[in-house]
N, C-alpha and C positions, 0 to 999 in steps of 0.2 A: 504494500500500500504506500503510495507516494504521500508527501507531506500535505498537499492540498486536500486529497481525499481524507487524510487522517484528521485534519482540522474540522472538516464538515462532520466527520463521524463523531468527533468529541462533542460537538454541539448537540447532535442528535442523541448521543448517550446521556448527556446532562438533561435534555428535555424528557427523555424516557424514564430516568431513574431519580430525578430530583436533585441528588447530590452524589458525587463520587470523589474518592480520595485519589491523589496522584498515583499512589501505588496500584490502586484498582484499575485506573485508566491505563497505566503502563502494562499491567498484566493483560488487559483486554486487547491492546494493540501491539503487544510484544515489543515495547520500547522501554527505555529507562525512565525513571522519575525525572531525571534532568531534562530529557527530551520533552516530557509532558509539561514541565515548567516553562520551557521555551515556547511550546505550542500555545499554551494558555496566554502567555505574554503577547504572542502574535495575534491571537484572537482579540484581546483587549485593544491592541493598537489598531485593529481593523474595525473597531466599533462594537464588538460583541460584548455585552455587559456581564462578564463572568465575575461572580462573587466568590471570594475565598474566606472560609471560616475555619478557625483553629479546631481541630478534632472532627470536623465534618467534611472537609474537603471543598471541592468546587461545586457551584450551582449557578442557575440562571434565575433572574427575577421572575416572579409569577407573571404570566401573560406574555412573556417574550416569545416571539415566533420568528422563524427564519423567513427571509424573503422568498418569493416563488422560485422553485427549483427548475433547472433545465434538464430535461430527460434526453438521454441518447435514444436512438431509434429502437434498440433492443429493450431498453428499460421501459419505454412507453408501450411497446408491443406487449411485454409481459403484463403490465398493468391492465391494458385493455383486454387481453385474453382472459386475465383473471376476472375482470368485470363480467365478461361474457359467461364464464362458468358459473359465477355467483348468481347471475340473472336467471340461469336455468335451474340452479340448485335450491333456491329459496322461494318463499311465497311472494305475493304481489308487492307487499310493502318493501321488501329488500330488493326485489327485481327493479323497482323504480329507483331505489337508491343506487344500485349498481349501474343502471342505465345513465342516471344523472352524473355519476362519478366519471364514467367513460366519456361522456360528452364534454365535461370540464377538462379532462386530461387531453383529449384530442384538440379542443379549442385553444389550449394553452401552448400548443406546439407551433413553431414557425411553419409557414406554408410549405417550403420544400420538404421538411421533415414530416409534416402531416401527410403529404402525398406518399412518402416512402413507407410510413407506418400503415397507411390505409392499404397499400399494395400487399404488404406483408400479412396484414390481418385478414385480407380476403383470400390468402393462399393457405391459411391454417384454420382448422375448425375443431371445436370440442363439442361432442354431442353427449349430453347428460340425459339418461333415462330416469327422470325424476319421479318420485312417488307422491306427488302432490295433487293428483287429479281428483282424488276421492275424499276431499275434506281434510286432508292432512295439512294443508296450508293454514287453516284456522287453528288447528291443534298446535302447529309449530309456533304460531304467533302467541298463543296463550302460554305455552310452556316457556317461551323466551321471556315474556313478562314475569312469569313466576320465578324464573332463575334470577333475574335482575333484582326483583323485590324480595327474594328469599321467602317465598310464600308457598305453603303446602298446597298440593293439588289432589283432587279426587277424580278418578276416571274409571271407565269400564274397559277391561282388557280381554282380548280374545287370544288366549295362549294356544300355540300349536302343540307344545309338549308340556308335560307336567303331570301332577297327581290326578287331575281331572281329565275327562275325555277331551280330545282335540276339538278346539273351537268353542269350548264352554266360556260363557261370558261371566266374568267376576269383577267385583268392584275393588279398586285399590286406592289406598291413601298413601301418598309418598311425598318426600321432600326432593324436588328436582335439583340435581347438582350440575348437570351439564348435558350437552347434545353432541353427538358424534355422527358423522356421515361415513358410511362404509358401503362400497360397491353400489352406490346410487340410492341407498336407503338411510333414513334417519333413525337413530337410536337415542332414547332418553336414559341417562344414568341417574338413578334416584335411590334414595334411602326408603325402603318399603317398611312402613310401620309394623305390619303384621309379622313379618319375618325378622325384623330388627337387623336388617343387613342391606347392603347396596345391591341393587338388581338392574338389569338392562331391559328396556321395553322398546320394541319396534313401533315406531309411530303409526305405521299402517295398520296396526292392530289395536290402536287406542281410539276409543269413542267417548263422547260426552265428557270431555275434560272440563273441570271447573276449579276456580280458585277458592281456597278455604281461608278463613280469617286468620288462622294461626301462622306464625312466622317461625323460621328455623335459622340456625347458624351452621354454615357449611364447615366441616372439619378443616383445620388449618393444614393438615397433611394430605388432604384429598388431592389426587392426581387424576385428571381426565384421561382415560385409556380406551383402547379399542374394546368393543364388546366381546372379544375372545379371551379376555384376561383370566377367566375362571374355568377354562376348559381343561379338565384334569385327566380325561380318559384317552389313552393312546390307541389308535387303530392303524393297522398296516394292511395294505392291499397290494396285489400285483396285477398290473394291466399289461396286455399284450403289446408287443412292439408296434403292431399295426395301428393301434389307437393312441399310443403314447404321445405323438405330436399334437393330437387334438386335445388331449388332456392338458398338456403344457400350455396350449394356446388359450384354453378356457380355465385358467387356474381357479380352483374351487376355494371358497373362503376358509375352510377348515384345514387345508393342506399346510403342513409345516416343513416338509422335506420331500425331495424327489431324488431317487438314486437309480441310475442305469444299471441293469443286470443282464446277464446273458439270456435269461428267459423272459425279459420284459422290463417294465419300469416299476420299481418299488416306491409306493406312495405312503407317507406317514401323515396322519391327521390327528388333531386334538379336538375332542368334543366334550360336551357336558353330559349328553345322553346318547346311547348307541342308536336309538331309533331316529335321531336327527338325520342320520346318514342314509336311511333307507331309500328315499327318492333318488338321491344321487347315485348310489350303488346300483340300483336296479336299472337306471338309465343307461349304464354301460353294458348290460346284458352279459352274455357269455365271455365278453372281452375282459372281464374283471373277476379276480378271485380273492376272497377275504382270507387273509392269513391269520390274523389275530384281532381281537380276542375270539375264542370259540363261541361265546354267547352271541356275537354278531353274526357269525356264520349261520347259526340256527335261526336267527331272526330273518335273515335273507331267504333261507330255505323255506321257512314257514310262510313268508309273504309270497314267494314264488308258487308254492303249492296252492295258496288261496287264490292267486291270479289264475292259475290253471283251472281250478274248480269253477271259478266265475265264468271262464270262457269255454269250459268243456261242452256245455249244451249247444254252443254255436258251432262247434267243430263236428258234431254228429249229424 
């Protein structure tokens, strides 16, 4: 990083963190404290009002903002493509915000650069298969408000797997901690009151979400993670070399490792429940063999027998 870039980065670091010591800035930018002292002096001489406080380090006065930034073509393109993806991934409220942000970024570019970015943008496209068509948009908005206000929510949930039959509707009270988007679908990470533990809920299975009057405090050590963080069951299957390329191409959410072998492709998966895998396993038909655990082999065989019995009358 050259000095000009580092000076700008120091200002952005102070804006983001409030105050930083010279040692912290030196560690962040991999330079000595003496270099940071010189950089801060250069910023002050350039008119940036850096404030130094003993024991606290450097900071910027409240309300100080950088003048408008000049983006390179690649930087502007990344921002505009990001706005395109966000416009497809969120509800109407955030789509409008993403569209407005993209318009402002494009409008701030000089005319020659604007034409260059427009040509690049037209040659790249991201297509998001969003899950917002069936009422999820309103659910997403309500949950966003609940997360910001730290307000408990109540909703009806249609679980696919669990103690009750698939598709059973149950009422849940939960403290919403965060939202995660995985493979085109939104998941709510929330503390469920009944279980006394953090659970993941797919937004497409949530109905009738409502804000409750009680408030909650999110744990200080909470980390927003992918919904696969509690999958403790290991499954290994072998697929034939014939379909291995297609399996690699359509990488399944639960897959954690792939290993080429002489007799095919060894696939390792991590799941919470064995029956979660049934639709995917059966979809590969005779091209897939379950190696372990044996309980899953029996589940697959049982389902195959049931399918044969259901279709038997049509074959006679």
